[in-house]
VOMIMAR-219870 format. One line per 3 residues: their letters; for each residue x, y, z of C-alpha. Coordinates in steps of 0.2 Angstrom, whole numbers, plus 2048, in hexadecimal, padded with zeros to 3 digits. Layout:
BEGIN
a) X:Y:Z ~ ...
// end
This chain:
BEGIN
xxx) 804:862:882 ~ 809:861:86F ~ 7FF:86A:862
xxx) 801:863:851 ~ 7FA:86B:841 ~ 7F4:85F:834
xxx) 7EF:868:824 ~ 7EA:866:812 ~ 7E8:872:804
xxx) 7DF:871:7F3 ~ 7D7:882:7EF ~ 7D7:886:801
xxx) 7DE:87E:811 ~ 7D6:873:81E ~ 7DE:875:82F
xxx) 7DC:866:83B ~ 7E4:868:84C ~ 7E8:858:856
xxx) 7EC:85A:868 ~ 7F7:84D:86F ~ 7F7:84B:882
xxx) 808:845:888 ~ 801:83F:898 ~ 7F4:832:891
xxx) 7F9:832:87F ~ 7E7:835:87A ~ 7E3:841:86B
xxx) 7D4:84B:867 ~ 7D0:854:856 ~ 7C9:865:853
xxx) 7C3:86C:842 ~ 7C6:87E:83D ~ 7C0:888:82E
xxx) 7C8:888:81D ~ 7D5:895:81A ~ 7DD:89A:80A
xxx) 7EF:894:809 ~ 7FD:8A1:809 ~ 810:8A1:809
xxx) 80F:8A5:81B ~ 805:896:81F ~ 80D:888:82B
xxx) 803:87B:821 ~ 810:871:818 ~ 804:86B:80B
xxx) 7FF:87C:806 ~ 811:881:801 ~ 816:871:7FA
xxx) 818:871:7E7 ~ 814:85E:7E6 ~ 803:861:7EC
xxx) 7FF:870:7E1 ~ 806:867:7D2 ~ 7FA:858:7D6
xxx) 7EB:864:7D6 ~ 7F1:86B:7C5 ~ 7F4:859:7BE
xxx) 7E2:853:7C2 ~ 7DB:863:7BA ~ 7E5:860:7AB
xxx) 7E0:84E:7AA ~ 7CE:853:7AB ~ 7CF:85F:79D
xxx) 7D8:852:792 ~ 7CB:845:795 ~ 7BD:851:792
xxx) 7C2:851:77F ~ 7BC:83F:77E ~ 7A9:83F:780
xxx) 7A9:82C:783 ~ 7B2:82F:794 ~ 7AD:840:799
xxx) 7A0:83A:7A5 ~ 7AE:832:7AF ~ 7BA:840:7AE
xxx) 7AE:84C:7B5 ~ 7A8:840:7C3 ~ 7AE:84C:7D1
xxx) 7A7:846:7E1 ~ 79E:837:7DA ~ 7A9:82A:7E3
xxx) 7A0:825:7F3 ~ 7AD:819:7F6 ~ 7C0:818:7F3
xxx) 7CB:809:7F3 ~ 7DE:80A:7F1 ~ 7E7:7FA:7EE
xxx) 7FA:7FA:7F0 ~ 805:7EC:7EA ~ 814:7F0:7F4
xxx) 823:7EE:7E7 ~ 817:7E9:7D9 ~ 821:7EF:7CA
xxx) 81C:7EC:7B8 ~ 827:7DC:7B7 ~ 81E:7D5:7C7
xxx) 80D:7D8:7BF ~ 812:7D0:7AF ~ 81A:7C1:7B7
xxx) 80B:7BF:7C4 ~ 7FF:7C0:7B5 ~ 808:7B2:7AC
xxx) 80A:7A7:7BC ~ 7F7:7A8:7C0 ~ 7F3:7A4:7AE
xxx) 7FF:795:7AF ~ 7F8:78F:7BF ~ 7E7:78F:7B7
xxx) 7ED:788:7A6 ~ 7FF:781:7A6 ~ 800:783:794
xxx) 7FD:795:794 ~ 7FE:7A4:79F ~ 804:7B3:794
xxx) 7F2:7B7:78F ~ 7EB:7B8:7A0 ~ 7E7:7C8:7A9
xxx) 7E7:7CC:7BC ~ 7D6:7D3:7C2 ~ 7DC:7E5:7C2
xxx) 7E4:7E4:7B1 ~ 7D2:7E4:7AA ~ 7CF:7F5:7B1
xxx) 7CB:802:7A4 ~ 7D8:810:7A9 ~ 7EA:80E:7AB
xxx) 7F9:819:7AE ~ 80B:81A:7B4 ~ 811:821:7C5
xxx) 822:829:7C8 ~ 828:822:7D9 ~ 837:82D:7DE
xxx) 837:835:7EF ~ 83D:847:7F1 ~ 84E:841:7F7
xxx) 84F:830:7EE ~ 850:82B:7DC ~ 84B:819:7E1
xxx) 83E:81B:7EF ~ 838:813:7FF ~ 826:80E:803
xxx) 824:81C:811 ~ 827:82A:804 ~ 81D:822:7F6
xxx) 80E:81F:801 ~ 80F:830:808 ~ 80E:837:7F7
xxx) 7FE:82C:7F3 ~ 7F6:830:803 ~ 7F9:842:805
xxx) 7FC:849:7F4 ~ 80D:84F:7F9 ~ 81D:847:7F4
xxx) 829:845:803 ~ 839:83D:809 ~ 83E:82B:80A
xxx) 83A:824:81B ~ 82D:831:821 ~ 81B:82D:824
xxx) 80F:83B:81F ~ 81B:848:823 ~ 820:857:817
xxx) 831:856:80F ~ 837:865:819 ~ 839:85A:828
xxx) 848:84F:82B ~ 847:83C:82C ~ 849:836:83E
xxx) 848:848:845 ~ 838:849:850 ~ 83A:85C:853
xxx) 83B:85F:840 ~ 82B:856:83D ~ 820:861:849
xxx) 814:86B:83E ~ 819:862:82F ~ 80C:854:830
xxx) 801:851:820 ~ 7EF:84D:820 ~ 7EB:83C:817
xxx) 7DD:837:80C ~ 7D7:82B:81A ~ 7D7:83A:826
xxx) 7CC:844:81A ~ 7C1:835:818 ~ 7BE:834:82A
xxx) 7BB:846:82C ~ 7AE:845:81E ~ 7A4:838:828
xxx) 7AA:829:81D ~ 7B0:819:825 ~ 7C2:814:822
xxx) 7CC:804:822 ~ 7DE:7FE:820 ~ 7E3:7EC:81B
xxx) 7F4:7E6:819 ~ 7FE:7D6:818 ~ 80D:7DF:820
xxx) 80E:7E5:832 ~ 800:7F2:833 ~ 80D:7FE:83A
xxx) 818:7FC:82A ~ 81B:80A:81F ~ 80D:808:812
xxx) 7FF:806:81E ~ 806:812:82B ~ 806:820:81E
xxx) 7F3:820:81E ~ 7F1:825:830 ~ 802:829:839
xxx) 80D:838:838 ~ 81F:834:83C ~ 830:839:835
xxx) 837:827:837 ~ 82E:818:830 ~ 837:80C:83C
xxx) 82F:814:84C ~ 822:806:84C ~ 821:804:85F
xxx) 826:80E:86F ~ 837:806:871 ~ 83C:80C:85F
xxx) 835:81E:85F ~ 83F:82D:866 ~ 839:838:874
xxx) 82C:845:86F ~ 824:83B:861 ~ 816:82D:862
xxx) 81A:81C:85A ~ 810:816:84C ~ 806:808:855
xxx) 801:815:862 ~ 7FB:821:855 ~ 7F0:813:84D
xxx) 7E8:80F:85E ~ 7E6:821:862 ~ 7DF:827:851
xxx) 7D1:832:855 ~ 7CD:83B:844 ~ 7BA:83A:842
xxx) 7B4:82A:84A ~ 7C5:822:849 ~ 7CA:813:83E
xxx) 7BD:807:83A ~ 7C7:7F8:833 ~ 7D9:7F4:836
xxx) 7DF:7E3:830 ~ 7F1:7DD:82E ~ 801:7D7:837
xxx) 80C:7DD:844 ~ 804:7D8:855 ~ 815:7DA:85D
xxx) 815:7ED:85C ~ 805:7EE:866 ~ 809:7E2:874
xxx) 815:7E2:883 ~ 826:7DA:883 ~ 820:7CF:892
xxx) 814:7C7:885 ~ 820:7C5:877 ~ 81D:7D7:870
xxx) 827:7E6:86D ~ 81F:7F3:879 ~ 824:7F8:88A
xxx) 816:805:88E ~ 805:7FC:88C ~ 7FC:7EE:882
xxx) 7F3:7F8:874 ~ 7E8:7EA:870 ~ 7E0:7EB:881
xxx) 7DF:7FE:880 ~ 7D6:7FC:86F ~ 7CA:7F0:876
xxx) 7C6:7FB:885 ~ 7C3:80A:879 ~ 7B8:800:86D
xxx) 7AC:7F5:878 ~ 7A2:7F1:868 ~ 7B0:7ED:85D
xxx) 7B9:7DD:85A ~ 7CC:7D9:85C ~ 7D1:7C9:853
xxx) 7E2:7C1:851 ~ 7DF:7B1:846 ~ 7D4:7AC:838
xxx) 7C8:7A2:842 ~ 7C4:7B1:84D ~ 7C4:7BC:83D
xxx) 7B7:7B2:833 ~ 7AA:7B3:842 ~ 7AA:7C6:842
xxx) 799:7CC:83D ~ 799:7DD:835 ~ 787:7E0:839
xxx) 78B:7E1:84C ~ 79D:7E6:84C ~ 7A1:7F9:84D
xxx) 7B3:7F8:84A ~ 7C0:7EA:846 ~ 7D2:7E8:84A
xxx) 7DB:7D8:844 ~ 7ED:7D5:847 ~ 7F3:7C5:840
xxx) 805:7BF:844 ~ 813:7C7:84E ~ 81B:7D0:83F
xxx) 815:7CF:82D ~ 807:7C3:828 ~ 80C:7B3:81F
xxx) 810:7B3:80C ~ 801:7AD:803 ~ 80B:79E:7FD
xxx) 80F:799:80F ~ 7FD:79D:815 ~ 7F7:790:808
xxx) 806:784:80B ~ 804:783:81E ~ 7F1:785:81F
xxx) 7E7:795:81F ~ 7DF:792:830 ~ 7EA:79F:839
xxx) 7E9:7AE:82E ~ 7DC:7B5:821 ~ 7E0:7B8:80F
xxx) 7E2:7C9:808 ~ 7D1:7C7:7FF ~ 7C9:7C1:80E
xxx) 7CF:7D1:818 ~ 7C9:7DC:80A ~ 7B8:7D4:809
xxx) 7B6:7D6:81C ~ 7BC:7E8:81C ~ 7AF:7ED:80E
xxx) 7A1:7E3:817 ~ 7A5:7ED:827 ~ 7A4:7FE:81E
xxx) 799:7FD:80F ~ 789:801:819 ~ 78F:813:81D
xxx) 785:820:814 ~ 794:82B:812 ~ 79E:81D:80A
xxx) 7AF:816:80F ~ 7C2:818:80B ~ 7CC:808:80B
xxx) 7DF:805:808 ~ 7E4:7F3:805 ~ 7F7:7EE:803
xxx) 7FE:7DE:7FD ~ 80E:7E2:808 ~ 817:7D2:806
xxx) 81A:7D3:7F3 ~ 828:7DF:7F8 ~ 82F:7D4:805
xxx) 831:7C5:7FA ~ 83A:7CF:7ED ~ 846:7D5:7FA
xxx) 849:7C3:7FE ~ 84D:7BF:7EC ~ 83E:7B3:7EC
xxx) 833:7B6:7DC ~ 827:7A7:7E0 ~ 820:7AF:7F0
xxx) 820:7C1:7E8 ~ 816:7BB:7D9 ~ 809:7B1:7E4
xxx) 806:7C0:7EF ~ 803:7CA:7E0 ~ 7F6:7BD:7DA
xxx) 7EE:7BF:7EC ~ 7ED:7D2:7E9 ~ 7E4:7CE:7D9
xxx) 7D8:7C3:7E2 ~ 7D5:7D1:7EF ~ 7D2:7DE:7E1
xxx) 7C5:7D2:7D9 ~ 7BC:7D0:7EA ~ 7BB:7E3:7EC
xxx) 7B5:7E5:7DA ~ 7A7:7D8:7DD ~ 7A1:7E1:7ED
xxx) 7A0:7F2:7E6 ~ 798:7FC:7D8 ~ 7A2:805:7CA
xxx) 795:814:7CB ~ 79A:819:7DD ~ 7AB:810:7E1
xxx) 7BC:816:7DB ~ 7C9:807:7DB ~ 7DB:80B:7D8
xxx) 7E9:7FE:7D7 ~ 7FB:802:7D7 ~ 80C:800:7DF
xxx) 817:80B:7EA ~ 826:806:7E1 ~ 82E:7F8:7D6
xxx) 83C:7EB:7D9 ~ 84C:7E6:7CF ~ 842:7D7:7C9
xxx) 844:7D2:7B6 ~ 83D:7C7:7A9 ~ 84A:7C2:79D
xxx) 851:7B6:790 ~ 846:7B0:781 ~ 83B:7A2:789
xxx) 82E:79A:77E ~ 81C:79F:781 ~ 815:794:78F
xxx) 826:792:797 ~ 824:791:7AA ~ 826:7A3:7B0
xxx) 830:79C:7BF ~ 83A:78F:7B5 ~ 849:78E:7AB
xxx) 849:797:79A ~ 844:78B:78C ~ 846:78E:779
xxx) 838:78D:76D ~ 83C:77A:769 ~ 83B:776:77C
xxx) 84E:775:77F ~ 856:77D:78E ~ 85E:78E:789
xxx) 870:791:78E ~ 878:7A1:793 ~ 889:7A7:78D
xxx) 891:79B:79B ~ 888:78C:793 ~ 87C:78B:7A3
xxx) 869:78C:7A4 ~ 861:79C:7AB ~ 850:7A0:7B2
xxx) 844:7AC:7AA ~ 842:7B7:7B9 ~ 850:7BE:7C4
xxx) 857:7CD:7CD ~ 864:7DA:7C9 ~ 86A:7D9:7DB
xxx) 866:7D0:7EB ~ 869:7C1:7F6 ~ 868:7B5:7E7
xxx) 879:7BB:7E1 ~ 882:7B2:7F0 ~ 87C:7A1:7E9
xxx) 87E:7A6:7D7 ~ 891:7A7:7D5 ~ 89F:79C:7DC
xxx) 8B1:7A0:7D8 ~ 8AB:7AC:7CB ~ 8A0:7A0:7C1
xxx) 88D:79F:7C1 ~ 884:791:7CA ~ 87D:783:7BF
xxx) 86A:782:7C1 ~ 868:773:7B6 ~ 864:768:7C5
xxx) 85C:775:7D0 ~ 849:776:7D3 ~ 848:788:7CE
xxx) 834:788:7D0 ~ 835:783:7E2 ~ 82C:78F:7EE
xxx) 83D:793:7F7 ~ 848:795:7E8 ~ 852:7A5:7E8
xxx) 854:7AC:7D6 ~ 866:7B0:7D1 ~ 86C:7C2:7D2
xxx) 87A:7CC:7CA ~ 87F:7D7:7D9 ~ 881:7D0:7EA
xxx) 876:7D8:7F7 ~ 86F:7D2:808 ~ 85E:7D9:802
xxx) 858:7DC:7F0 ~ 854:7EE:7ED ~ 846:7F8:7E7
xxx) 846:7FF:7D5 ~ 843:810:7CF ~ 838:80E:7BF
xxx) 826:813:7BE ~ 819:808:7C4 ~ 807:804:7BD
xxx) 7F7:80C:7C3 ~ 7E6:804:7BF ~ 7D5:80C:7C2
xxx) 7C3:80A:7C0 ~ 7B4:813:7C7 ~ 7B0:826:7C8
xxx) 7BE:831:7C2 ~ 7C8:822:7BE ~ 7CD:82A:7AD
xxx) 7D8:836:7B6 ~ 7E4:828:7B8 ~ 7ED:82A:7A8
xxx) 7FE:82C:7A0 ~ 80E:82E:7AB ~ 809:836:7BC
xxx) 812:83C:7CB ~ 80E:830:7D9 ~ 806:83D:7E4
xxx) 7F9:841:7D6 ~ 7F0:831:7DC ~ 7EA:839:7EC
xxx) 7E3:847:7E1 ~ 7D9:83B:7D6 ~ 7D2:833:7E6
xxx) 7CE:844:7ED ~ 7C6:84A:7DD ~ 7BC:83A:7DB
xxx) 7B5:83B:7ED ~ 7B6:84D:7F1 ~ 7BF:849:801
xxx) 7C5:85A:805 ~ 7B4:862:801 ~ 7AB:855:80B
xxx) 7B6:856:81A ~ 7B4:869:81B ~ 7A1:867:819
xx) 79E:85C:828 ~ 79B:866:838
// end
């Protein structure tokens, strides 16, 4: 029997004890009283400077906005958010937002594009988020999402584990587990959902519910002895009434190797269905669209063995097999919006990141547009008076918009001069507006030291890999700040340049997550 203390601190500390039974892998949750944090506390959040700095930053933001009477009602809206929705565009840096905005505009009006706005770019409050991990100048998604979900910055590769633990060391993580915003929502009686186009056990969605020192421990054949894998933690999640909606990719981490999956111990989809007789498990769009929220208690949807399809491929090959991100967002809200205590929802456009890693701008931008559609859907289904919506990214990519293309130049095309002629680089060859500093595109960019001529290349094709300067098998993340957009109660606390972990504190302030979690007996 292992006893893991999951804790969170604001002005006081909530201690949540999870009892993990090694024999049957079940878990129960017990509540204890609030205790004042002290230097002797084993609670990693209570002694973490990132957490305390986040509390201070929200207080300072509140005071700053109160100077402006026009927004003071929002800045003092503590606890007014019945619902909280956090959208993550994985890898969606500012250049990605800009290029996707232009592409969407050009799809709608081939002669324009630059004047367009993505749905979330109309939100009234914006800021910048600093994305570094405690051990990395340029971050990974595990550490960044941990910051946003727990209020505590931590190390690259760790999932909701304090920075005092060591990546990949199960023993070092014992007692260093952090309580997430989703945990608090469930403890407060709210409903909670997770939506992602990546594997649902991938770093970003995993950080909402799992506690593990290695992001790659997605199934029982990847985890080390002594720790529970991420998929099993999802199925055995027992905080409050458990997860209400889970929609994403990654079926293989829940099914047996004999059925084409990755597990050796048990089929977790069957275990989930046994535990939720009034719930629905679906694995394709046809099943998904028939789910009736009015008579379905909980919903688990796993679409595809690994990640879900890119939006461009979903459209190209037919949408029958998988729902869109907007459709999943709509269903999740419909499943949860009738709850009197409200809901917490995290939605990730996970494949923006994957397309960038592949040096493929077209798919990355079209998945960004799909995120915009999902945000618009959520906005249409909720009310600004009681729903805080935040849209941001976990990190950026080394994706650039360059040259001096004329206005209206196809964003995925070759750079054209103001007179419509094709611009030439110093090597007297054309070049594209968008490209990458590094990545797999470099392999096809140069031959015998000279850059490839793109004159006869269909650079706007879906599969085109943009040229890159530095050869790498996978394009890398970038370290610059990423945008944050917000609307709803306390949205004005999103401002200026913020530490990424402050996003948790804004959500907590807006919905009183800690207070509400403590108040529920």
